[in-house]
N, C-alpha and C positions, 0 to 999 in steps of 0.2 A: 983082758978079754972079757972077764965077767962084767966088768964095769961098763964096757962098751955094749954088751948085750942088754944090760939093765937099762941103759940110756935109750936104746932102740925100742925096748918094750914099753917104756914110759911114753916115748914119742908116738908109738903105734896106738897105745890106749887113748892118748890125747886126741890123736887123729880120728880114731873110731868114735870117741865121745862127741867130737865136733861134727863128724859126719852124721851121727844119729840126730844131733841137735838140728843140723841143717835139714835133715829129712822131715822133721816135724813142722818146719816153718811153713811149707806150702798149705797145710791145713788152716793156718791163720789167715792165708791170703784168699781163701775161697769167698767169692762174692764181692771181693774188693775191687775198687777201680784201678786201672793201670798205673796212674801216678803214685798211688799208695803202695802198690807192689814194688815199683822201682825204688821208691824211698826206703821201703822196708829192707830190700836187698842190700842197698848201700849201707844202711845202719848195721845190718848183720855182718857185712864184710869188715867194717871198721871196728865194731864192738866185739863180735865173737871171734874173729880171726886175728884180732890185735894188729890191724893195719893202720897206716898213717894217711892213706889217701884211697878214695874209691870213686869211680865214675861208672855209672850204669846207663846204658841206652837200650831201650826195648822198642823194636819196630813192629808195626802191623803189616804182615805180609800182604794184606788186601789193599795196601796203599794208604792206610790212614797215617795220621801224624805220629812221629816217634816221640817217646817220653825219655827225657834225660834228667838225671839226678847226680849231684856231686857232693861228696863228703870229704872233709880234710883239705889241707893246703900244702901238703908235702910236695906235690907236683904242680907247682904254680904255672909252669909253662905247658901243661898238658893241652889246653885248648889250641895253642899255636902248633904244637907238635902234631896234634890230631889233624888239624887243617892241612898241615904240610904233607902228611902221609895219606890223605884221602885221594890224592891224585893218582895213585897206583891202584889198579883194579885188583891185583893179586896180593896187596899188602896185608889184608886181613883174612886170607884164606886159611891161616893157621895161627897158632899162638906166636906171640912175639914178645921177647924179653928185652927190656931196655936196661942196659947195665949202668949207665950213668945219667942221672937226671939233672945234674948241674946245680944242686942246691948247696947249702953250707955244710950239711952233714951228708955223708955218703948214703945214698939211697938208690934202690933198684925197683924197677917197675915191670909189670907184665900186662899184656893186652890179650884177652881171650875172645875170639869171635864166636858169636852164637849163630848157628845155622851155617849154610853154605855161603862163603864170602861175606859173612857177617850180615846176611840179609834179614836175620831176626834180631840183630843188635850186637852189642859188645859190652865187655866188662874190662875196665882198666883199673889196676890197683898199684899202690907203691908202699914200700916198707923199708925201714932202715935196719931191720933185723938181719943178723948175720946169716948167710946161707939162704936168704929169701931170693927167689921163690923156690922152695924145695918141691920135690915131686908131690909130696903130701899137700903142700900149699896149692899147687896147680890143680890137683885132683879135687880138693875142697872148693876151689874157685869155680872149676867147671861144673861140679855138682850144684853149687849154689846158683850159678848162672842158668843152668838148664832148668832147675826148679822154678826160678823166677820167670824164665821164658815160658815154661808150661803154664804157670799161674797167669802170666800175662795173656797168653793165647786163650786160656780158659775164660779169663775175664772178658776178653774181646768177644769170644764166642757166646759167653753168657749175656753180654750186652746186646749182641746181635740177636740172640735168642729172645731176650726180653723185648727187644724192639719188634721182632717178628710176632711174638706173642701179643704185644700191644697192638700191632697192626691187625693181627687176626681178631683180637678182642674188639678193636674199632670196627673192623669189617663185619664181625658178628653183630655188634650193636647196630651198625648201619643196616645190615641185612634184616635184623629183627625189626628195626624201625620201618624199613621198607615193607617188610611182610605185614607189620601191623597196619601201616598206611594202606597197603594194597587190600588187606583184609577188611579194613574199614570202608575202603572204596567199593569193594565187592559187596559188602553188606548194604552200603548205601545204594549201590546199583541194583541189588536184589530188591531193596525196599522200593526204589523207584519203579522197577519192573513190576513188582507186585501191585503197586498203586496204579501204574499205567494199565495193567491187566484188569484191575478192579474198575477203573474209570471207563475203559473201553469194552468191558464185559468180554474180554478175550483171555482164554486160558491156553496153556501150552501142554503138550503131551509127548511122550516117547513110547514107542511100541516095539518091543522085541518079538518079532513074529515067531522065531524058533521056540523061545521059551514061553511065549504068551504073556510075558511080564509087561505091564503098562505102568508108566509113571505119569502122574498128573500134577499140575501146579495147584496152588490153593484156590485160584479163581476157577479152575476147571471143576474142582470139587463143589465150589459154590454154585456153578451153573447147573450141575447135575443134582445138586442138593443132597450130596452124600457127605458123611463125616470124613474129615481128612485121615482118620485112622483106618478107614476101610481099605482092604486089599483089593486093588483094581484088577479085574480080568476083563477079557473081551465080552464075556457074557454079562458081567455087571454093567459094562458100558452100554450094551445094547438092550438092557432090561427095560429101560424107560423109553425106548423108541416108540413112536406113534405106530399103532397097529397097521395103519395104511402105508407106512413107509418102511416097515421092518424088513420085508422080503427084498426090496430094492437095495437097502443099505447093506444087508448081508452079502448079496451077490456082488456088489461093488467092492467091498472089502476083500472078499475072497479073490476077485480078479486081480486087484492091485497087489495083493500079497504074493501072488504067483508071478505076475509080470514085473513087480518091483518098479512101478512107475509112479509119477506124481498123481495126486488126486485132489479134486476140489469139488465139493458137492454140498447141497443143503438138504436138511431133513428136519423133522419135528420130534419133540419130546412130549410125552403125555405124563404130566407130573401127578403125584399121589392125590393132590387136591383137585384134580380135574382140569387144571389150567394147561395150556399148550405153549411150548416155547419153540421158536424157530432158530435153528443153529446152522452155521456155515463151518465146514471142516476143510482145512487145507493141510496137506502133508506131502513130504518128499522122502525118497529113500536116502539112507545114510549108513556109514560104517563107523564104528568107534575105533579106538586105538588098537584094539586086539583084532580088528577085522570083522567083528560081528555085525551082521546086517540088522538094521532097525529102521523104523519110520519116525520122523520127528515132524511136528506140525503145531497148528493152533486151532482152537475151537472158539468161535465167536457167537455170542448170544445176539441174534439180529431180530429179536421179537419186536422191539420198539421200531426198528427200521422198517420191518414188514408192515407194522401198523401204520407208520407214517406214509409208506408207499401206497398202501391201500387207501388211506385217507386222501392222498394226493390224486390217486386214480379216480376216486369218487368225485373229488372236487373238480378235476378236469372234465369228467363226464357231465357233471352238473353244469359246468361252465359252457361246455360244448352244446348241451341241450338248451341252456338259457340263450346262447347265441343263436341257435337254430330257431327257437321260438320267437325271439325278438328280431330276427334277421339282422343281427349285428356281428360283424367279423372283426377280429383283432389282427394287428400286424406290427412288425418292428423292422427297422432298416438301419444298416450301417452307413453313416453319412460319408465315410471316406471311400469305401468300395462300391457304394450304391447297390449293395446286395441286400435282399430280404433275408433276415435271419429268423423271422417267424411269420407265418401266415396260417391262421386258423382254418379249419375246414369250412366254416361258414363264410369266411373271407373269400376263399377260393370259389365257393358256390355262388356268391354274389356276382362275381365277375364271369361266371359261366365256365369255370374250370372244374375238372374232376378232382376232388380232394384225395382220392385213393391213388392217383397217379403222381408223378413227380411234381414238386412244388414249382410253379411258374416263376420266371424271373421278374424283377421289377419292371423291366422294359415291356414285358408281355402284359402286365397289369396296366401300364400307362397307355398302351395301344388300344385298350378297350374303353378308355375315357372318350366321351363324345368330342369330336374334333373342335366344336365351338367352345368347349369348356377346358380342353387340355392345357392350353397355355396358361390360363388363370390358375389352375390347380398346381401346375409345376412351379409357377412363380411363388405361390404360398408355401410350397414344400421347400424350395431353395431358400426362401427368406428365413424360414424357421431353422434351416441348417446353418445359415450364416450368422444370423442374429441371436439364435437361441430363444426365440419367442414361441408362444403357443400359436397354433394355427387351426382354422376350421374353414370348410368350404362346402357349399351345396353344388353338386354337379350331376351329370348324367353318364350312364354307362350304356354302351351299345354292344349287345351280345351277338355272337356269330349268326344267329337266326334273324337278326334285325330288331329284336325286342329292345326297347329302351327302358332303363331303370333310372329312377330318381333316387339319389343317395346323398347322405350327409357324412362328411369325413371330418374328424377332429383328432388332434394329437399334440404331444408336447415333447421337448428335447430331454435327453438324458446326458448329464455332464460327467466328465472324468474328474479325478481328484485335482487336476490342474485347472479345472474350470472350462475346458473345451467341450463342445458338443460332439458326442461320439455316436449317439443313436437317436432316432426318432421313433416314438412309440405312439400308436393311435388305434382308432376304430373306424369302421365304415358301417353306417346304418342304412338299410334299405327303406326308403320313404315312399316307394312307389304306391303301395296300397293307401298310405296316409294321404299322398297327393291326390289319388283318385277319390278318396273319401272326402277330402277338402273340396274338390271340384263338385262332387255330388252334393255335399252339404251346401255349397254356394248355390247350386242349382235349386235345391230344395228351399233354401232361404228365399231365393227369388220367387219361386212358386208360392211360398207362404206370403211373401210381400204382395204378390199379385192377388192372392186370395183375400188377404186383409184389405187390400184396396177395393176389391170387388165387394167385400162385405160392407165397407164403408159407403161405397156408392149405393149399394142396395138399401142400406139403412137410411141413407139420406133421401133416397127416392120414396121410402115409406113415410118419411117425415116432411114430405113436401107441403102438406096442408099446414102443419104446425109451424114450419119455417116461414111459409108465406105469411102467416098471421104475425109471427115475430117481426118480420121485415115490414109488413103493412103498418103496424102500429107506429114506429118512429117516422115512417113516410107520411102517414096521415097527420100525425102531430106536427110534422114539419110544414105540411100544407096549411093547417089551421094557424100556426104561428106566422106563416107568410101572409095570410089574409089579415091577421091582426096587425102585423107590421105595416101593411099597406093602408089600413084604416087610420092608424096613428099618423101616418105620413100624409094622408089625403085630406085631413082637416084644414080648415082655414088657417088655423094656427097649428102646424104640425107639432106633435109631441115626440121630439127626437129621442128623448130618454126612454120612453115606453117602446118606441120603435126599435131602439138598440137592444133592449131587453128581449123583445120578441125575436129579433134577428139572432141573438145569442142562443135562444132556445132552438131556433132552426138549425144552427150549427151543431148543437148537442144532439138533436134528433137524427140529423144526417150522419153524424159521426157514429152514433149508435147503430144505425142501419148498415153503415159501411163495415163496422166491426163484425156484425153478424154475417154479412156477406163474405168478409175476409175469412172468418172461421169456417164457413161452409166451403169456400174455395180451397182452403188448406186441406180439409178432409177429402176433397176430390183429387188432390194432387197425387202424383206417383213419382216423387223424387227419391233419390238415394237417402239412406238413413243419415241423419246428422245429429249427433249428440251434443248437447249444450246444457248449461245450468238452467234448470227449470224451476219456477216457483209453483209448487203443487197447489197451494191455496188459490193462486190466481187462475190456474187451469181449471180448478173446480168451479170457480165463479163464472168463468166463460161458459163451461158446459151447462151450468145452472141457467144462464140466460138463454142458451141455445135450445135447451130441452124443456124449458118451463112451459111453453105453449102446449107440448105433447101431454104434460101432466094435467094442465088445466082442462084439456079435452075430456078427461075422465074424472074431473072433480077431485084430483089428487094434489097433495101439497108436497113441496120439497123443502126440507129444513137442513141447514148446515151448522155444524159445530166444529169450527176450525181453530186449532191452537195457533196462537200468535208466535212470531219469531221462529218459525220452522226453518231449518236449513234447506238450501236448495239441493236438488238431486241432478246428477249428470244423466240426461235421458234424451230420447228422441221425442220431441213435443207432440208430433202427429200421432205416434204410436200410443202415448199415454192418453191423448184425447180419445183414441178409439177404445181403449180399455174403459175409461169413464163412461163413454157413450154406451158401450155394451152393457155395463153393469147397471147404469141408470135405466136404460130402456127395458132390461130384464126385470127390474123391480117394478117399473110401471106396468109391464105385461102381467106380472104376478098379481097386481092389485086391481086390474080392470074389472073383474067380475065381483069384487067385494062390494058390500053395501056400507053406507055411512061414510064413504070417503076413506082413502088410505093415506099413509104418510111415508115419505121416503127420507131417510136421514143419512147425511154424508158427514163423516167425522175424519179429522186428521190430527195426529199427535206424534211426538218424537218418543222413541223408546229404544234404549240401549244402542245408540248410534244408528238407528234406522227410523224411517218414517213408516207409521202404521196408518193405513187408510181403510175405512170400512164404509160399506154401502148397505144399509138395512131397509127392509120393506116390511109391511104388515100384510102381505099377501097370503097365498095358499100354503106357503111353507115348503120344506123339503124333508123327505124321509132320509134316514141314515144311508140307505143304499144309493139314493140319488145324489148325495153330497159328493160321492166319488165319480159316479157315472156321468154327470153333466159335463165333466171336463174331457170326456172321450170324444173323439171326432165323430160327427154325424149322429150323436145321441142328442135328442131334443125332447122337451116336454111341451113344446108349442105345436099347435095344429099345423101351422104352415112354416115351421122352422126347419133349418137345414143342419143344425147342430154343429156349427163351426165358430160361433161368436166366442164362447167361453174357452175352447181349446186355443184359439188364436190369442185371446187375452192372457191365458196362462203362459204361453210360449213367449209373449212380449215381456211379461213381468220377469220370467226366469232369465231371459236374455239380458235383462238389466240387473241381474244379481239378486232378485227378490223372490218372493213366494206368494202364490195366490191360492186361497182355499175358501170353502163355504161351510157354514153351520146353520142349523135350523131344525125345526120339527114340523110335522103336518099341522096346518091350521094356525100357526102362530108366526108366520113370516120366515124370512131367511136373511142371513147376513153374509155378505161377501167381503173378505178382508185380504189385503195384500201389503207386503212390505217392500221398501226400496232403500238401498244403502244411502246414507247421507254423506256425501263426499265434499260438500261445499259448506263453508261456515254460515251461521245464521245471519239473516238479514233483518232489517228493520221493517 
């Protein structure tokens, strides 16, 4: 009895020791992976419990893969045995002892399920020890299996926890990255917004009406020229309002704050340096997340826009006034719709429309074109639309009261980016007054031509005696030479050679008389003006021959100093003859009363691309006052003069692009000079 009690005490102490040892093992499995826990359990079973075979299976109840570990070979047929017994669902709902394993040595085994129906795994061991498995063995095996299962589940949970932690860490990192990216985007967006506000001179604001708190963007501070650190209140915002706008702005803000409506208005700021800014303020009511009412909006500095608008208004006013003064109207037409997209006030007035009423249609303008001109104008318009070419036309407009206007229209096409004509833009100029002036000028020119002709005829009448003398001389010479010729031929032995020489002199004298008569007849002619290249020196010589007799009547001499190789001028020959005749006769008249004989000098020379002609006399001279007066119509220094010769001469020279003037002093003669543009190359 005592021996048996001692044996049991020893066995009990051994069991307790092994139980304590098994209880400390889970601490070593903390943080280990499931395969290591399963292997550790198998090693403990074989080593600590002195077993010959151990099989450990630990299952993941969440459906993960099971972990299996085998130690020892005492139960070689265990895999087949296990596979055979897996067919029964209830086989592992409780412990199962296998009495005979079928090996060379007697050996018994036990299978202990972990969890319900072994859903957490199982432990199978075998041992050849007598009495195995005792209750103590079974208890130790169950404790070891449960510890392993708990450690396995903890490992699984730890792994899952680590995975979740890793996921959370990744999510946190991603969130932080997104926050950083979003923050960078917001900062960039804020920078873009600030730059956009700076470039557009537009600032933003928020106004809490209840508290009076106002928030401004940096650009708003810049517009008002306040420091960004300033605390903004409504009074501060209104402090720099222009005195003329202050009352209206306050009333408007008071009204919208009560009505809580949108607002859009413009007003001015008077800055400390005296400059004025024009602002546009736009706002709308809003509520924040807490439901608090406020206004949000924008403030734009429109000073430059106002200046540009004012400059544009002035420019348009100047353009309208310029069009009114020049009787020129502008227009623009869409070639596809045939609609006028622009018609200036003066354009409407030219066609007899009231510019203050609606703008007339293109068809209404067309109807006021003279019927005889309408088809031609429309053809030019359509051609420009089709071909894209410039066009112009002179035509007439018939107003409702029957008045006819002469106008000139011109325009050009406007092309799209694809090269098609999309618009025609042009002007119409009223030429009615110009037309009348041209007609009047033509009438006056004709009167002047008639007067010049009358002056020539009158002058020629006064020169009858001198001209008769000039004609009589070659005729008398021709008669003398004819008698001489007859004498040479009437001899017994006619001298033909001398007779031919006399006959040649007859021809020369008759030709000379014919030239004089021809020059006189040209001066009497009343033909239309005909400009042609004229040799001025030749013209001077002709007038010298024509007026030489008049000079001889008063014992006066005419001397010429003509430069050679002078270029010809484009002129009307008869008109230049009249100028020379007037100047030469004026010189002769000025020297009639002088004693000792006078001298008239005619010079010609080239100077700076012009011909300079001068006619100088040694007569009574001119006072400085008379040098200008003599060119006025009906002013004369002659007793029987009418005062038209010199004015006509000046108008003739000026019509040829030249200038006529006089110089001199009392008692020392006078000089008349005029220039003519040299337009033809020099001749031999």
